[in-house]
Every structure is written in structure tokens, then in C-alpha cells.
PQR file of N, CA, C, O and H, with PARSE charges and radii, in Angstrom:
ATOM      1  N   MET A   1     -17.182  -0.137  31.535 -0.4000 1.5000
ATOM      2  CA  MET A   1     -17.674  -0.658  30.261 -0.0000 2.0000
ATOM      3  C   MET A   1     -17.067   0.108  29.083  0.5500 1.7000
ATOM      4  O   MET A   1     -16.802  -0.487  28.039 -0.5500 1.4000
ATOM      5  N   ARG A   2     -16.847   1.401  29.232 -0.4000 1.5000
ATOM      6  CA  ARG A   2     -16.315   2.206  28.129 -0.0000 2.0000
ATOM      7  C   ARG A   2     -14.862   1.853  27.817  0.5500 1.7000
ATOM      8  O   ARG A   2     -14.450   1.857  26.657 -0.5500 1.4000
ATOM      9  H   ARG A   2     -17.062   1.884  30.081  0.4000 1.0000
ATOM     10  N   LYS A   3     -14.094   1.550  28.853 -0.4000 1.5000
ATOM     11  CA  LYS A   3     -12.675   1.277  28.646 -0.0000 2.0000
ATOM     12  C   LYS A   3     -12.446   0.048  27.761  0.5500 1.7000
ATOM     13  O   LYS A   3     -11.650   0.132  26.827 -0.5500 1.4000
ATOM     14  H   LYS A   3     -14.428   1.546  29.795  0.4000 1.0000
ATOM     15  N   PRO A   4     -13.103  -1.085  28.007 -0.5600 1.5000
ATOM     16  CA  PRO A   4     -12.900  -2.240  27.122  0.2800 2.0000
ATOM     17  C   PRO A   4     -13.315  -1.965  25.681  0.5500 1.7000
ATOM     18  O   PRO A   4     -12.674  -2.452  24.750 -0.5500 1.4000
ATOM     19  N   VAL A   5     -14.382  -1.191  25.488 -0.4000 1.5000
ATOM     20  CA  VAL A   5     -14.834  -0.870  24.134 -0.0000 2.0000
ATOM     21  C   VAL A   5     -13.800   0.006  23.434  0.5500 1.7000
ATOM     22  O   VAL A   5     -13.509  -0.198  22.255 -0.5500 1.4000
ATOM     23  H   VAL A   5     -14.903  -0.795  26.244  0.4000 1.0000
ATOM     24  N   ALA A   6     -13.243   0.981  24.154 -0.4000 1.5000
ATOM     25  CA  ALA A   6     -12.229   1.863  23.577 -0.0000 2.0000
ATOM     26  C   ALA A   6     -10.964   1.089  23.216  0.5500 1.7000
ATOM     27  O   ALA A   6     -10.369   1.326  22.165 -0.5500 1.4000
ATOM     28  H   ALA A   6     -13.479   1.146  25.112  0.4000 1.0000
ATOM     29  N   ILE A   7     -10.562   0.185  24.062 -0.4000 1.5000
ATOM     30  CA  ILE A   7      -9.376  -0.633  23.787 -0.0000 2.0000
ATOM     31  C   ILE A   7      -9.621  -1.529  22.575  0.5500 1.7000
ATOM     32  O   ILE A   7      -8.748  -1.652  21.716 -0.5500 1.4000
ATOM     33  H   ILE A   7     -11.046  -0.008  24.916  0.4000 1.0000
ATOM     34  N   LEU A   8     -10.771  -2.141  22.495 -0.4000 1.5000
ATOM     35  CA  LEU A   8     -11.111  -3.002  21.363 -0.0000 2.0000
ATOM     36  C   LEU A   8     -11.126  -2.196  20.063  0.5500 1.7000
ATOM     37  O   LEU A   8     -10.619  -2.659  19.041 -0.5500 1.4000
ATOM     38  H   LEU A   8     -11.480  -2.041  23.193  0.4000 1.0000
ATOM     39  N   ALA A   9     -11.698  -1.009  20.096 -0.4000 1.5000
ATOM     40  CA  ALA A   9     -11.743  -0.158  18.901 -0.0000 2.0000
ATOM     41  C   ALA A   9     -10.336   0.237  18.473  0.5500 1.7000
ATOM     42  O   ALA A   9     -10.027   0.223  17.281 -0.5500 1.4000
ATOM     43  H   ALA A   9     -12.110  -0.633  20.926  0.4000 1.0000
ATOM     44  N   ALA A  10      -9.486   0.586  19.419 -0.4000 1.5000
ATOM     45  CA  ALA A  10      -8.105   0.977  19.097 -0.0000 2.0000
ATOM     46  C   ALA A  10      -7.345  -0.192  18.498  0.5500 1.7000
ATOM     47  O   ALA A  10      -6.614  -0.008  17.525 -0.5500 1.4000
ATOM     48  H   ALA A  10      -9.737   0.598  20.387  0.4000 1.0000
ATOM     49  N   LEU A  11      -7.491  -1.366  19.040 -0.4000 1.5000
ATOM     50  CA  LEU A  11      -6.800  -2.540  18.503 -0.0000 2.0000
ATOM     51  C   LEU A  11      -7.303  -2.901  17.118  0.5500 1.7000
ATOM     52  O   LEU A  11      -6.532  -3.357  16.274 -0.5500 1.4000
ATOM     53  H   LEU A  11      -8.085  -1.515  19.830  0.4000 1.0000
ATOM     54  N   THR A  12      -8.579  -2.700  16.881 -0.4000 1.5000
ATOM     55  CA  THR A  12      -9.155  -2.993  15.574 -0.0000 2.0000
ATOM     56  C   THR A  12      -8.599  -2.056  14.524  0.5500 1.7000
ATOM     57  O   THR A  12      -8.283  -2.485  13.415 -0.5500 1.4000
ATOM     58  H   THR A  12      -9.205  -2.329  17.567  0.4000 1.0000
ATOM     59  N   LEU A  13      -8.475  -0.786  14.856 -0.4000 1.5000
ATOM     60  CA  LEU A  13      -7.969   0.200  13.904 -0.0000 2.0000
ATOM     61  C   LEU A  13      -6.510  -0.025  13.556  0.5500 1.7000
ATOM     62  O   LEU A  13      -6.101   0.254  12.429 -0.5500 1.4000
ATOM     63  H   LEU A  13      -8.732  -0.437  15.757  0.4000 1.0000
ATOM     64  N   VAL A  14      -5.720  -0.519  14.483 -0.4000 1.5000
ATOM     65  CA  VAL A  14      -4.304  -0.755  14.244 -0.0000 2.0000
ATOM     66  C   VAL A  14      -4.093  -1.796  13.145  0.5500 1.7000
ATOM     67  O   VAL A  14      -3.131  -1.699  12.383 -0.5500 1.4000
ATOM     68  H   VAL A  14      -6.052  -0.746  15.399  0.4000 1.0000
ATOM     69  N   GLY A  15      -4.962  -2.769  13.055 -0.4000 1.5000
ATOM     70  CA  GLY A  15      -4.810  -3.845  12.098 -0.0000 2.0000
ATOM     71  C   GLY A  15      -5.323  -3.542  10.702  0.5500 1.7000
ATOM     72  O   GLY A  15      -5.230  -4.397   9.823 -0.5500 1.4000
ATOM     73  H   GLY A  15      -5.744  -2.848  13.674  0.4000 1.0000
ATOM     74  N   CYS A  16      -5.861  -2.354  10.471 -0.4000 1.5000
ATOM     75  CA  CYS A  16      -6.448  -2.028   9.177 -0.0000 2.0000
ATOM     76  C   CYS A  16      -5.378  -1.645   8.158  0.5500 1.7000
ATOM     77  O   CYS A  16      -4.391  -0.986   8.487 -0.5500 1.4000
ATOM     78  H   CYS A  16      -5.937  -1.658  11.186  0.4000 1.0000
ATOM     79  N   ALA A  17      -5.593  -2.069   6.929 -0.4000 1.5000
ATOM     80  CA  ALA A  17      -4.680  -1.713   5.843 -0.0000 2.0000
ATOM     81  C   ALA A  17      -4.918  -0.270   5.421  0.5500 1.7000
ATOM     82  O   ALA A  17      -6.045   0.224   5.471 -0.5500 1.4000
ATOM     83  H   ALA A  17      -6.394  -2.605   6.662  0.4000 1.0000
ATOM     84  N   SER A  18      -3.853   0.398   5.008 -0.4000 1.5000
ATOM     85  CA  SER A  18      -3.935   1.775   4.528 -0.0000 2.0000
ATOM     86  C   SER A  18      -4.233   1.784   3.037  0.5500 1.7000
ATOM     87  O   SER A  18      -3.923   0.829   2.324 -0.5500 1.4000
ATOM     88  H   SER A  18      -2.938  -0.003   4.968  0.4000 1.0000
ATOM     89  N   LYS A  19      -4.844   2.885   2.570 -0.4000 1.5000
ATOM     90  CA  LYS A  19      -5.009   3.095   1.133 -0.0000 2.0000
ATOM     91  C   LYS A  19      -3.630   3.336   0.533  0.5500 1.7000
ATOM     92  O   LYS A  19      -2.723   3.797   1.224 -0.5500 1.4000
ATOM     93  H   LYS A  19      -5.096   3.660   3.149  0.4000 1.0000
ATOM     94  N   SER A  20      -3.472   3.029  -0.733 -0.4000 1.5000
ATOM     95  CA  SER A  20      -2.168   3.196  -1.387 -0.0000 2.0000
ATOM     96  C   SER A  20      -1.706   4.646  -1.387  0.5500 1.7000
ATOM     97  O   SER A  20      -0.504   4.911  -1.375 -0.5500 1.4000
ATOM     98  H   SER A  20      -4.209   2.654  -1.295  0.4000 1.0000
ATOM     99  N   THR A  21      -2.644   5.590  -1.399 -0.4000 1.5000
ATOM    100  CA  THR A  21      -2.279   7.010  -1.402 -0.0000 2.0000
ATOM    101  C   THR A  21      -1.722   7.464  -0.062  0.5500 1.7000
ATOM    102  O   THR A  21      -1.135   8.543   0.025 -0.5500 1.4000
ATOM    103  H   THR A  21      -3.621   5.376  -1.408  0.4000 1.0000
ATOM    104  N   GLU A  22      -1.893   6.666   0.980 -0.4000 1.5000
ATOM    105  CA  GLU A  22      -1.407   7.016   2.315 -0.0000 2.0000
ATOM    106  C   GLU A  22      -0.034   6.413   2.612  0.5500 1.7000
ATOM    107  O   GLU A  22       0.501   6.613   3.702 -0.5500 1.4000
ATOM    108  H   GLU A  22      -2.369   5.789   0.910  0.4000 1.0000
ATOM    109  N   ILE A  23       0.531   5.693   1.676 -0.4000 1.5000
ATOM    110  CA  ILE A  23       1.823   5.050   1.879 -0.0000 2.0000
ATOM    111  C   ILE A  23       2.913   5.918   1.254  0.5500 1.7000
ATOM    112  O   ILE A  23       2.841   6.273   0.077 -0.5500 1.4000
ATOM    113  H   ILE A  23       0.096   5.530   0.790  0.4000 1.0000
ATOM    114  N   ALA A  24       3.908   6.250   2.044 -0.4000 1.5000
ATOM    115  CA  ALA A  24       4.984   7.125   1.577 -0.0000 2.0000
ATOM    116  C   ALA A  24       5.905   6.379   0.607  0.5500 1.7000
ATOM    117  O   ALA A  24       6.164   5.188   0.783 -0.5500 1.4000
ATOM    118  H   ALA A  24       3.967   5.962   3.000  0.4000 1.0000
ATOM    119  N   PRO A  25       6.392   7.075  -0.406 -0.5600 1.5000
ATOM    120  CA  PRO A  25       7.331   6.442  -1.338  0.2800 2.0000
ATOM    121  C   PRO A  25       8.674   6.173  -0.671  0.5500 1.7000
ATOM    122  O   PRO A  25       9.017   6.797   0.333 -0.5500 1.4000
ATOM    123  N   THR A  26       9.416   5.255  -1.229 -0.4000 1.5000
ATOM    124  CA  THR A  26      10.733   4.899  -0.725 -0.0000 2.0000
ATOM    125  C   THR A  26      11.794   5.352  -1.719  0.5500 1.7000
ATOM    126  O   THR A  26      11.618   5.221  -2.930 -0.5500 1.4000
ATOM    127  H   THR A  26       9.137   4.748  -2.044  0.4000 1.0000
ATOM    128  N   TYR A  27      12.888   5.881  -1.204 -0.4000 1.5000
ATOM    129  CA  TYR A  27      13.991   6.332  -2.048 -0.0000 2.0000
ATOM    130  C   TYR A  27      14.654   5.125  -2.709  0.5500 1.7000
ATOM    131  O   TYR A  27      14.894   4.099  -2.073 -0.5500 1.4000
ATOM    132  H   TYR A  27      13.031   5.987  -0.220  0.4000 1.0000
ATOM    133  N   VAL A  28      14.939   5.272  -3.988 -0.4000 1.5000
ATOM    134  CA  VAL A  28      15.679   4.257  -4.731 -0.0000 2.0000
ATOM    135  C   VAL A  28      16.860   4.961  -5.384  0.5500 1.7000
ATOM    136  O   VAL A  28      16.678   5.935  -6.115 -0.5500 1.4000
ATOM    137  H   VAL A  28      14.744   6.106  -4.505  0.4000 1.0000
ATOM    138  N   SER A  29      18.047   4.481  -5.128 -0.4000 1.5000
ATOM    139  CA  SER A  29      19.248   5.099  -5.673 -0.0000 2.0000
ATOM    140  C   SER A  29      19.281   4.961  -7.190  0.5500 1.7000
ATOM    141  O   SER A  29      19.033   3.876  -7.715 -0.5500 1.4000
ATOM    142  H   SER A  29      18.194   3.690  -4.535  0.4000 1.0000
ATOM    143  N   PRO A  30      19.583   6.042  -7.899 -0.5600 1.5000
ATOM    144  CA  PRO A  30      19.669   5.976  -9.357  0.2800 2.0000
ATOM    145  C   PRO A  30      20.947   5.294  -9.850  0.5500 1.7000
ATOM    146  O   PRO A  30      21.089   5.034 -11.044 -0.5500 1.4000
ATOM    147  N   ILE A  31      21.861   5.008  -8.950 -0.4000 1.5000
ATOM    148  CA  ILE A  31      23.131   4.398  -9.343 -0.0000 2.0000
ATOM    149  C   ILE A  31      22.926   3.066 -10.051  0.5500 1.7000
ATOM    150  O   ILE A  31      23.662   2.733 -10.980 -0.5500 1.4000
ATOM    151  H   ILE A  31      21.745   5.219  -7.980  0.4000 1.0000
ATOM    152  N   GLN A  32      21.932   2.310  -9.615 -0.4000 1.5000
ATOM    153  CA  GLN A  32      21.708   0.998 -10.230 -0.0000 2.0000
ATOM    154  C   GLN A  32      21.266   1.102 -11.687  0.5500 1.7000
ATOM    155  O   GLN A  32      21.324   0.115 -12.420 -0.5500 1.4000
ATOM    156  H   GLN A  32      21.335   2.581  -8.860  0.4000 1.0000
ATOM    157  N   TYR A  33      20.829   2.280 -12.115 -0.4000 1.5000
ATOM    158  CA  TYR A  33      20.349   2.462 -13.480 -0.0000 2.0000
ATOM    159  C   TYR A  33      21.333   3.219 -14.379  0.5500 1.7000
ATOM    160  O   TYR A  33      21.049   3.428 -15.559 -0.5500 1.4000
ATOM    161  H   TYR A  33      20.782   3.082 -11.519  0.4000 1.0000
ATOM    162  N   GLN A  34      22.469   3.626 -13.846 -0.4000 1.5000
ATOM    163  CA  GLN A  34      23.375   4.478 -14.613 -0.0000 2.0000
ATOM    164  C   GLN A  34      23.990   3.777 -15.823  0.5500 1.7000
ATOM    165  O   GLN A  34      24.420   4.441 -16.766 -0.5500 1.4000
ATOM    166  H   GLN A  34      22.699   3.457 -12.888  0.4000 1.0000
ATOM    167  N   SER A  35      24.035   2.473 -15.808 -0.4000 1.5000
ATOM    168  CA  SER A  35      24.619   1.758 -16.947 -0.0000 2.0000
ATOM    169  C   SER A  35      23.564   1.348 -17.985  0.5500 1.7000
ATOM    170  O   SER A  35      23.901   0.753 -19.009 -0.5500 1.4000
ATOM    171  H   SER A  35      23.686   1.933 -15.042  0.4000 1.0000
ATOM    172  N   TYR A  36      22.290   1.664 -17.723 -0.4000 1.5000
ATOM    173  CA  TYR A  36      21.222   1.289 -18.654 -0.0000 2.0000
ATOM    174  C   TYR A  36      21.221   2.214 -19.871  0.5500 1.7000
ATOM    175  O   TYR A  36      21.500   3.408 -19.760 -0.5500 1.4000
ATOM    176  H   TYR A  36      22.015   2.147 -16.891  0.4000 1.0000
ATOM    177  N   ASN A  37      20.902   1.643 -21.025 -0.4000 1.5000
ATOM    178  CA  ASN A  37      20.708   2.481 -22.210 -0.0000 2.0000
ATOM    179  C   ASN A  37      19.234   2.892 -22.262  0.5500 1.7000
ATOM    180  O   ASN A  37      18.454   2.507 -21.390 -0.5500 1.4000
ATOM    181  H   ASN A  37      20.675   0.673 -21.115  0.4000 1.0000
ATOM    182  N   CYS A  38      18.852   3.661 -23.267 -0.4000 1.5000
ATOM    183  CA  CYS A  38      17.475   4.177 -23.350 -0.0000 2.0000
ATOM    184  C   CYS A  38      16.433   3.054 -23.417  0.5500 1.7000
ATOM    185  O   CYS A  38      15.391   3.134 -22.766 -0.5500 1.4000
ATOM    186  H   CYS A  38      19.485   3.973 -23.975  0.4000 1.0000
ATOM    187  N   ASN A  39      16.710   2.023 -24.193 -0.4000 1.5000
ATOM    188  CA  ASN A  39      15.756   0.910 -24.310 -0.0000 2.0000
ATOM    189  C   ASN A  39      15.597   0.177 -22.980  0.5500 1.7000
ATOM    190  O   ASN A  39      14.485  -0.179 -22.590 -0.5500 1.4000
ATOM    191  H   ASN A  39      17.556   1.958 -24.722  0.4000 1.0000
ATOM    192  N   GLN A  40      16.706  -0.044 -22.292 -0.4000 1.5000
ATOM    193  CA  GLN A  40      16.650  -0.720 -21.001 -0.0000 2.0000
ATOM    194  C   GLN A  40      15.890   0.124 -19.975  0.5500 1.7000
ATOM    195  O   GLN A  40      15.121  -0.410 -19.175 -0.5500 1.4000
ATOM    196  H   GLN A  40      17.610   0.245 -22.609  0.4000 1.0000
ATOM    197  N   LEU A  41      16.108   1.438 -20.000 -0.4000 1.5000
ATOM    198  CA  LEU A  41      15.382   2.320 -19.086 -0.0000 2.0000
ATOM    199  C   LEU A  41      13.879   2.277 -19.371  0.5500 1.7000
ATOM    200  O   LEU A  41      13.068   2.248 -18.445 -0.5500 1.4000
ATOM    201  H   LEU A  41      16.733   1.872 -20.650  0.4000 1.0000
ATOM    202  N   ALA A  42      13.517   2.275 -20.641 -0.4000 1.5000
ATOM    203  CA  ALA A  42      12.104   2.222 -21.014 -0.0000 2.0000
ATOM    204  C   ALA A  42      11.474   0.904 -20.564  0.5500 1.7000
ATOM    205  O   ALA A  42      10.356   0.896 -20.050 -0.5500 1.4000
ATOM    206  H   ALA A  42      14.175   2.299 -21.393  0.4000 1.0000
ATOM    207  N   GLU A  43      12.178  -0.196 -20.752 -0.4000 1.5000
ATOM    208  CA  GLU A  43      11.665  -1.501 -20.323 -0.0000 2.0000
ATOM    209  C   GLU A  43      11.527  -1.564 -18.803  0.5500 1.7000
ATOM    210  O   GLU A  43      10.535  -2.080 -18.287 -0.5500 1.4000
ATOM    211  H   GLU A  43      13.086  -0.189 -21.170  0.4000 1.0000
ATOM    212  N   GLU A  44      12.514  -1.043 -18.097 -0.4000 1.5000
ATOM    213  CA  GLU A  44      12.464  -1.051 -16.632 -0.0000 2.0000
ATOM    214  C   GLU A  44      11.339  -0.151 -16.126  0.5500 1.7000
ATOM    215  O   GLU A  44      10.648  -0.494 -15.166 -0.5500 1.4000
ATOM    216  H   GLU A  44      13.319  -0.624 -18.516  0.4000 1.0000
ATOM    217  N   ALA A  45      11.157   0.999 -16.772 -0.4000 1.5000
ATOM    218  CA  ALA A  45      10.074   1.899 -16.387 -0.0000 2.0000
ATOM    219  C   ALA A  45       8.712   1.214 -16.574  0.5500 1.7000
ATOM    220  O   ALA A  45       7.821   1.362 -15.738 -0.5500 1.4000
ATOM    221  H   ALA A  45      11.718   1.278 -17.552  0.4000 1.0000
ATOM    222  N   GLN A  46       8.560   0.478 -17.653 -0.4000 1.5000
ATOM    223  CA  GLN A  46       7.306  -0.236 -17.902 -0.0000 2.0000
ATOM    224  C   GLN A  46       7.092  -1.337 -16.872  0.5500 1.7000
ATOM    225  O   GLN A  46       5.980  -1.524 -16.378 -0.5500 1.4000
ATOM    226  H   GLN A  46       9.285   0.358 -18.332  0.4000 1.0000
ATOM    227  N   ARG A  47       8.154  -2.063 -16.548 -0.4000 1.5000
ATOM    228  CA  ARG A  47       8.065  -3.133 -15.556 -0.0000 2.0000
ATOM    229  C   ARG A  47       7.678  -2.569 -14.186  0.5500 1.7000
ATOM    230  O   ARG A  47       6.812  -3.112 -13.501 -0.5500 1.4000
ATOM    231  H   ARG A  47       9.058  -1.911 -16.949  0.4000 1.0000
ATOM    232  N   VAL A  48       8.328  -1.480 -13.802 -0.4000 1.5000
ATOM    233  CA  VAL A  48       8.046  -0.872 -12.501 -0.0000 2.0000
ATOM    234  C   VAL A  48       6.622  -0.301 -12.469  0.5500 1.7000
ATOM    235  O   VAL A  48       5.926  -0.437 -11.463 -0.5500 1.4000
ATOM    236  H   VAL A  48       9.032  -1.038 -14.358  0.4000 1.0000
ATOM    237  N   ALA A  49       6.193   0.325 -13.548 -0.4000 1.5000
ATOM    238  CA  ALA A  49       4.838   0.885 -13.601 -0.0000 2.0000
ATOM    239  C   ALA A  49       3.786  -0.218 -13.478  0.5500 1.7000
ATOM    240  O   ALA A  49       2.781  -0.044 -12.789 -0.5500 1.4000
ATOM    241  H   ALA A  49       6.759   0.435 -14.365  0.4000 1.0000
ATOM    242  N   THR A  50       4.013  -1.339 -14.138 -0.4000 1.5000
ATOM    243  CA  THR A  50       3.081  -2.467 -14.054 -0.0000 2.0000
ATOM    244  C   THR A  50       3.038  -3.033 -12.636  0.5500 1.7000
ATOM    245  O   THR A  50       1.965  -3.310 -12.099 -0.5500 1.4000
ATOM    246  H   THR A  50       4.830  -1.480 -14.697  0.4000 1.0000
ATOM    247  N   ALA A  51       4.218  -3.202 -12.037 -0.4000 1.5000
ATOM    248  CA  ALA A  51       4.278  -3.729 -10.672 -0.0000 2.0000
ATOM    249  C   ALA A  51       3.619  -2.761  -9.688  0.5500 1.7000
ATOM    250  O   ALA A  51       2.931  -3.195  -8.763 -0.5500 1.4000
ATOM    251  H   ALA A  51       5.089  -2.977 -12.473  0.4000 1.0000
ATOM    252  N   ALA A  52       3.823  -1.465  -9.876 -0.4000 1.5000
ATOM    253  CA  ALA A  52       3.221  -0.468  -8.991 -0.0000 2.0000
ATOM    254  C   ALA A  52       1.701  -0.468  -9.127  0.5500 1.7000
ATOM    255  O   ALA A  52       0.990  -0.378  -8.126 -0.5500 1.4000
ATOM    256  H   ALA A  52       4.381  -1.113 -10.626  0.4000 1.0000
ATOM    257  N   ALA A  53       1.204  -0.568 -10.342 -0.4000 1.5000
ATOM    258  CA  ALA A  53      -0.240  -0.606 -10.563 -0.0000 2.0000
ATOM    259  C   ALA A  53      -0.858  -1.838  -9.909  0.5500 1.7000
ATOM    260  O   ALA A  53      -1.928  -1.753  -9.307 -0.5500 1.4000
ATOM    261  H   ALA A  53       1.781  -0.641 -11.156  0.4000 1.0000
ATOM    262  N   THR A  54      -0.194  -2.968 -10.024 -0.4000 1.5000
ATOM    263  CA  THR A  54      -0.674  -4.202  -9.397 -0.0000 2.0000
ATOM    264  C   THR A  54      -0.682  -4.064  -7.880  0.5500 1.7000
ATOM    265  O   THR A  54      -1.666  -4.407  -7.226 -0.5500 1.4000
ATOM    266  H   THR A  54       0.675  -3.037 -10.513  0.4000 1.0000
ATOM    267  N   ALA A  55       0.418  -3.562  -7.322 -0.4000 1.5000
ATOM    268  CA  ALA A  55       0.511  -3.398  -5.867 -0.0000 2.0000
ATOM    269  C   ALA A  55      -0.521  -2.405  -5.355  0.5500 1.7000
ATOM    270  O   ALA A  55      -1.104  -2.605  -4.289 -0.5500 1.4000
ATOM    271  H   ALA A  55       1.218  -3.284  -7.854  0.4000 1.0000
ATOM    272  N   THR A  56      -0.749  -1.335  -6.110 -0.4000 1.5000
ATOM    273  CA  THR A  56      -1.753  -0.339  -5.728 -0.0000 2.0000
ATOM    274  C   THR A  56      -3.139  -0.967  -5.675  0.5500 1.7000
ATOM    275  O   THR A  56      -3.895  -0.734  -4.732 -0.5500 1.4000
ATOM    276  H   THR A  56      -0.276  -1.172  -6.976  0.4000 1.0000
ATOM    277  N   GLY A  57      -3.467  -1.751  -6.673 -0.4000 1.5000
ATOM    278  CA  GLY A  57      -4.771  -2.416  -6.698 -0.0000 2.0000
ATOM    279  C   GLY A  57      -4.949  -3.369  -5.539  0.5500 1.7000
ATOM    280  O   GLY A  57      -6.007  -3.392  -4.910 -0.5500 1.4000
ATOM    281  H   GLY A  57      -2.852  -1.940  -7.440  0.4000 1.0000
ATOM    282  N   VAL A  58      -3.937  -4.149  -5.250 -0.4000 1.5000
ATOM    283  CA  VAL A  58      -4.004  -5.103  -4.142 -0.0000 2.0000
ATOM    284  C   VAL A  58      -4.145  -4.364  -2.817  0.5500 1.7000
ATOM    285  O   VAL A  58      -4.964  -4.737  -1.976 -0.5500 1.4000
ATOM    286  H   VAL A  58      -3.077  -4.130  -5.760  0.4000 1.0000
ATOM    287  N   GLN A  59      -3.340  -3.308  -2.633 -0.4000 1.5000
ATOM    288  CA  GLN A  59      -3.385  -2.551  -1.386 -0.0000 2.0000
ATOM    289  C   GLN A  59      -4.741  -1.889  -1.179  0.5500 1.7000
ATOM    290  O   GLN A  59      -5.304  -1.952  -0.086 -0.5500 1.4000
ATOM    291  H   GLN A  59      -2.675  -3.005  -3.316  0.4000 1.0000
ATOM    292  N   ASP A  60      -5.268  -1.256  -2.225 -0.4000 1.5000
ATOM    293  CA  ASP A  60      -6.562  -0.595  -2.101 -0.0000 2.0000
ATOM    294  C   ASP A  60      -7.691  -1.598  -1.872  0.5500 1.7000
ATOM    295  O   ASP A  60      -8.630  -1.317  -1.127 -0.5500 1.4000
ATOM    296  H   ASP A  60      -4.811  -1.205  -3.113  0.4000 1.0000
ATOM    297  N   HIS A  61      -7.603  -2.748  -2.500 -0.4000 1.5000
ATOM    298  CA  HIS A  61      -8.614  -3.791  -2.281 -0.0000 2.0000
ATOM    299  C   HIS A  61      -8.578  -4.260  -0.822  0.5500 1.7000
ATOM    300  O   HIS A  61      -9.624  -4.444  -0.200 -0.5500 1.4000
ATOM    301  H   HIS A  61      -6.841  -2.976  -3.105  0.4000 1.0000
ATOM    302  N   GLN A  62      -7.385  -4.450  -0.289 -0.4000 1.5000
ATOM    303  CA  GLN A  62      -7.256  -4.890   1.100 -0.0000 2.0000
ATOM    304  C   GLN A  62      -7.779  -3.828   2.061  0.5500 1.7000
ATOM    305  O   GLN A  62      -8.440  -4.147   3.049 -0.5500 1.4000
ATOM    306  H   GLN A  62      -6.536  -4.301  -0.794  0.4000 1.0000
ATOM    307  N   ALA A  63      -7.480  -2.561   1.765 -0.4000 1.5000
ATOM    308  CA  ALA A  63      -7.964  -1.470   2.622 -0.0000 2.0000
ATOM    309  C   ALA A  63      -9.492  -1.411   2.600  0.5500 1.7000
ATOM    310  O   ALA A  63     -10.125  -1.212   3.636 -0.5500 1.4000
ATOM    311  H   ALA A  63      -6.943  -2.301   0.962  0.4000 1.0000
ATOM    312  N   THR A  64     -10.071  -1.584   1.429 -0.4000 1.5000
ATOM    313  CA  THR A  64     -11.533  -1.579   1.314 -0.0000 2.0000
ATOM    314  C   THR A  64     -12.139  -2.772   2.055  0.5500 1.7000
ATOM    315  O   THR A  64     -13.143  -2.630   2.754 -0.5500 1.4000
ATOM    316  H   THR A  64      -9.556  -1.746   0.587  0.4000 1.0000
ATOM    317  N   SER A  65     -11.532  -3.934   1.900 -0.4000 1.5000
ATOM    318  CA  SER A  65     -12.019  -5.130   2.603 -0.0000 2.0000
ATOM    319  C   SER A  65     -11.954  -4.942   4.111  0.5500 1.7000
ATOM    320  O   SER A  65     -12.879  -5.324   4.829 -0.5500 1.4000
ATOM    321  H   SER A  65     -10.717  -4.049   1.331  0.4000 1.0000
ATOM    322  N   ASP A  66     -10.855  -4.349   4.596 -0.4000 1.5000
ATOM    323  CA  ASP A  66     -10.721  -4.101   6.030 -0.0000 2.0000
ATOM    324  C   ASP A  66     -11.789  -3.124   6.518  0.5500 1.7000
ATOM    325  O   ASP A  66     -12.365  -3.308   7.590 -0.5500 1.4000
ATOM    326  H   ASP A  66     -10.104  -4.039   4.013  0.4000 1.0000
ATOM    327  N   ALA A  67     -12.048  -2.085   5.721 -0.4000 1.5000
ATOM    328  CA  ALA A  67     -13.046  -1.091   6.113 -0.0000 2.0000
ATOM    329  C   ALA A  67     -14.442  -1.715   6.177  0.5500 1.7000
ATOM    330  O   ALA A  67     -15.219  -1.427   7.087 -0.5500 1.4000
ATOM    331  H   ALA A  67     -11.580  -1.936   4.850  0.4000 1.0000
ATOM    332  N   VAL A  68     -14.748  -2.567   5.207 -0.4000 1.5000
ATOM    333  CA  VAL A  68     -16.057  -3.247   5.184 -0.0000 2.0000
ATOM    334  C   VAL A  68     -16.171  -4.199   6.374  0.5500 1.7000
ATOM    335  O   VAL A  68     -17.206  -4.245   7.039 -0.5500 1.4000
ATOM    336  H   VAL A  68     -14.117  -2.801   4.467  0.4000 1.0000
ATOM    337  N   ALA A  69     -15.114  -4.951   6.639 -0.4000 1.5000
ATOM    338  CA  ALA A  69     -15.146  -5.899   7.751 -0.0000 2.0000
ATOM    339  C   ALA A  69     -15.288  -5.161   9.083  0.5500 1.7000
ATOM    340  O   ALA A  69     -16.008  -5.611   9.975 -0.5500 1.4000
ATOM    341  H   ALA A  69     -14.273  -4.914   6.099  0.4000 1.0000
ATOM    342  N   MET A  70     -14.601  -4.036   9.209 -0.4000 1.5000
ATOM    343  CA  MET A  70     -14.711  -3.280  10.446 -0.0000 2.0000
ATOM    344  C   MET A  70     -16.094  -2.658  10.579  0.5500 1.7000
ATOM    345  O   MET A  70     -16.667  -2.628  11.668 -0.5500 1.4000
ATOM    346  H   MET A  70     -14.016  -3.671   8.485  0.4000 1.0000
ATOM    347  N   GLY A  71     -16.622  -2.167   9.474 -0.4000 1.5000
ATOM    348  CA  GLY A  71     -17.954  -1.567   9.512 -0.0000 2.0000
ATOM    349  C   GLY A  71     -19.013  -2.572   9.894  0.5500 1.7000
ATOM    350  O   GLY A  71     -19.910  -2.262  10.678 -0.5500 1.4000
ATOM    351  H   GLY A  71     -16.156  -2.191   8.590  0.4000 1.0000
ATOM    352  N   SER A  72     -18.923  -3.762   9.355 -0.4000 1.5000
ATOM    353  CA  SER A  72     -19.931  -4.777   9.675 -0.0000 2.0000
ATOM    354  C   SER A  72     -19.679  -5.366  11.066  0.5500 1.7000
ATOM    355  O   SER A  72     -20.597  -5.874  11.710 -0.5500 1.4000
ATOM    356  H   SER A  72     -18.194  -4.013   8.718  0.4000 1.0000
ATOM    357  N   GLY A  73     -18.426  -5.293  11.521 -0.4000 1.5000
ATOM    358  CA  GLY A  73     -18.118  -5.796  12.859 -0.0000 2.0000
ATOM    359  C   GLY A  73     -18.616  -4.871  13.964  0.5500 1.7000
ATOM    360  O   GLY A  73     -18.969  -5.319  15.055 -0.5500 1.4000
ATOM    361  H   GLY A  73     -17.680  -4.880  10.998  0.4000 1.0000
ATOM    362  N   LEU A  74     -18.638  -3.577  13.666 -0.4000 1.5000
ATOM    363  CA  LEU A  74     -19.103  -2.628  14.681 -0.0000 2.0000
ATOM    364  C   LEU A  74     -20.609  -2.630  14.704  0.5500 1.7000
ATOM    365  O   LEU A  74     -21.215  -1.901  15.489 -0.5500 1.4000
ATOM    366  H   LEU A  74     -18.351  -3.212  12.780  0.4000 1.0000
TER
END
């Protein structure tokens, strides 16, 4: 009886979303930005910051939803 429960718990945990703070950053080559002037760099920085904030919110919401669903499922 313990083995099926342990397997089910392990499979459930594998499918859970991680918090945004647990996701490692990815290297981005600076070469693509070397031709940008100061205004272009500022605009790109703002665009990336907005996209990162949106992605962080979505990821954290999904992680919270997964945690709630798992908690109520157990």
C-alpha cells in the first residue's frame, strides 16, 4: 500500500510549477546590443523589465495554483 502512495506523490510533485525565484537565469550575449544607442538601450531595458515582471507574475501564480491544488488533493 505504501509503494503506490509514494509513487503517486512523486509523480504529483514532478508536475508542479516552480516559483520564479527558483528558476535560473539564462545567458544572453551582449553582442546583439552593441549597435544600440543610449535611447535604444533604455527602451529595450524597459521592454525586458516589463516582460520579466509579467512572466514572474504568471509563473508565481501558476506555482501557487499548483500548490493549492496539490494541498487540496492530498
